N, C-alpha and C positions, 0 to 999 in steps of 0.2 A: 281533716288531717288523719293520716293513718300511721300507726306506730309499727316499726319493724319488729318482727318476732325472730328471736335467736334461739335455736334449739341446740343444746350442746350434745356431745357424743353420748353421754350417759342417758339423756332423755330419748334420743333417737334409738338407742339400743333397747330401752324399755318399751317404746312403741312397737319395734320389730318383734320383740318377744310376745307382746300382747296379740299382735296379728297372727303369729304362729300358733299361739294358744287357741285363738278363735278358729283358725283353719282346722286344727286337730280335733276340736270339739265338734265341728260340723262333719268332719270325716267319720267320727265315731257315731254321730247321729245317723248318718247315711247307712253305716254298717248295721246298726240296730234296726233301722227301718227295713232294710233288705231282709233281715232275719225275722221280720214281723214282730219285733219286740216293742216297736213304737207304732201306735195305731193312728189312723186319720191321715192327714196330709203332711208332707214335709217339703218345705221350699228352702233350698240352700242358697246362700249368697256367696258362692264360690268366686273369689277374686274381688270381693267388695269389703274385705277386712279393714282396709284403710279408711273407708267411709265411716 
């Protein structure tokens, strides 16, 4: 038996804000990597924020 999950507007808004925060963080990481301020490898998960 599976239970239905109900996400209210406030929770959906919270999830969206977190996804935007993750995207901005990765964009900043890429910027710093391009400026050679981050060494090694950088693998971005652009578009996978909801996962």
